[in-house]
Steps between C-alpha positions, in 0.01 A plus 500: 500500500823528310797541730849629430811448705548875558177530703369775268163320499445650849442832325274376219306186593148521653533566872237247608677223315837603640376499858341159449820367341710599800248498786357150452831310518622741769192430711545128454868525594421687822213266584741211465731672749209542740404136453837383634388599849131426451554147371721428800231627732226296334691172528633581847150587618368167372800289608637670813234738636468865586818506708694414186326785323589725790866418428462615138360831630814548709733415209303719259698817591824325396377437147330841483821677599695303238239586236509868603875519440465308173229739377704803606767386255287314244217752456754782511699332224180441302406870518859599421498266199168633367600865538840449336349306211245780452793744484684261261793453741541122477852483644392683815200268525731194484728642769199557726392138464854368553548704818158389625590131459822548699309671782239221503772236547654695790162544668409132463820374661474756781144395585604133500772563760276716719218245487716201590663680792198679645187301410394429859536855643347655189205261528437633850498852361256387231251376759585132561359361824652209692231272356578603141881509519568130413281533189663833410853357505403191301338709229743789517838344428414364153339836416821679603706272272278605210525876563795574263315328216176683588672840501676455166205346314257765631728780384564337163128447450438877500792555260383225263152656481643845425719347229183403316465135610210490749395150391847362570494669842166337572614154391814533710298548817240245396764226468606551861140507621422171328802340669382635835145370447630153413748473786279647776250212525779247434716627788212567742263207445727227357836564668337655810759778520245754629581869475866424423388320184290800397804725541717267292236492224488879488879534479517236225248690290693824542824337388335373180361848422842650570675269252251584224528877569880494478480342154305801371795732559673348199202581274382851594292668228601865528838506674828312494656429837878529513743413781590860584129576545495286815763717672322719752490871424360734763301726270337205320412312819357819649293563189360148506422499872325838487256363244432191711430679827120492461490123444742450791293710738180324396655161579706592806195671645330161491789363706461774759123454507528122539758521780306763690166326441636159602626633832186701573273212399686270738483760778135602472390156381640342817262711708201420279289188452701415186841453666837602348538247217157527332519873413862466386415208272178661371661825393771299326235329288329832422827660390592201285163511320531876468835439330310361203293818471811715542679285240225576249507873579879525492500288185268746323710796615832329424366392161424864422838617640719440190233662281484806725880516540574473129239757393599739776863476390387552139285801609176342379299624797157432356579128494636525853167634626293250304706211633452617859123544465453158344716329763298670777176372346635145478625514860165633625318204343739255667468681834119484481506124436734457798269705723200283413693179574643621830168633629266231368705177489766511775409158643564334164847655493577395857394140440768463232757504782327235711214489748578586861309610810197729497702784656765464230241522221329794667815709520611411147168610349506818705856569383408475132198728530669773705867493396427506124180707486671792314685287246336694213682816612823301522478436125536869419782550748708214358456611138582859593821406681641300210388765249690771689802271511479441123502874418812558709334631819645260759448732799129546434467129424669421831268733691194336346625155596618614842170669589291184488710260704711725719376857546135408560489131585758492778343774716159339448619150591666633816202709613182310402570174692514698823131580457377208286724214609628253241239618243658845501800350320269396217341846469842665461523369141196684358615817678834480316334412169254790512748772594767383255240512223464875562879547481509310169222716354692816589825393332332364188300819446822700539689290242213500251487878515874514432463275196213712372708818536795344317272389217354852478844659472604254230191581293572871521853448368379299202 
């Protein structure tokens, strides 16, 4: 596929090849991000035990919240960049990216200060028990130190992909993951630093990825960043943030779900045969594995995003619809594979994180089979949310994202445990997935009808 620096190939190249070009490295980049936490949990499970893994479940909301803010800015800037390039407004595109970088720096420093000052009380809010707290603090402080680097590199990764360099974005994240994978066993098994060593390894990997990402800013393909572009302007920041709302809500919803689930699992687990720590640790493992599936689904949708955004801005609506349909098909295939693994092979997945008691294994297997049983429907919801974001419909995109994790899941997770005990928390997930799927269908049908009407009017005028 011949590529030009003005991104005009988005409007002419075969759609399947374009999606593959952007989706594959995007998926790999996001999987690498997911592996930061998963690799830690694997080595901690083997070297420290399930209490160490319970600590990573408590710290998980910290990193999720940081990623949510980074995606709010980064994905918003990526959509802003694609739309402005499609409209041939390169200077506006550059200003959007410059403002986004400034906001990312401010957010990273703010999160660092908050984390250092309030790690212990926030850990209580996130579900830490007295037994887990020493592990939480050991693991948490190095993770907090790495937050500014995580925020900036996550935001830049979205921008780099939209600028037409998905492979570079992938390699940036891969470099950090490799560092993490090398240092984790060294710090845990050789230096015997336990969960603190795992946290240090994660932060080190993020710093390496950050350094590589910053270097890209001097070699952007489609825009030229200038000093005045980094000065915050209200209308530009607002425009960027509006386009990133869907990604933010998707990620911050995970934070809310994890915090609420952690506390409810500890509460209802304590009155069950499993105890407080087993359910909390088990759901952490399930969510980390599910991150890989979500990374693939978001990667497909995010890979299609610049194609959709450019063609929508260029009023090539037929290509917009074709891109969406193909991305839905790809996501459905991935979702089906995930469903088979979660339902048929959960014990294999659990064993990766270490072998524990029979009760621990029982609850982990049950968690996989119940919590993720509607993951196929999730594939459509994720693709739909990012598609709506790419065509400049941030409110509808936000509603789609909000429906799954907030509007439907929270009432279910508060009500079902009262009748079903700790298992009711697990059943809340498929309730949210099923109902949000219906919301997604409604909005997509509405937008497709609009595109069809616009195409009909254009044909009449020709």
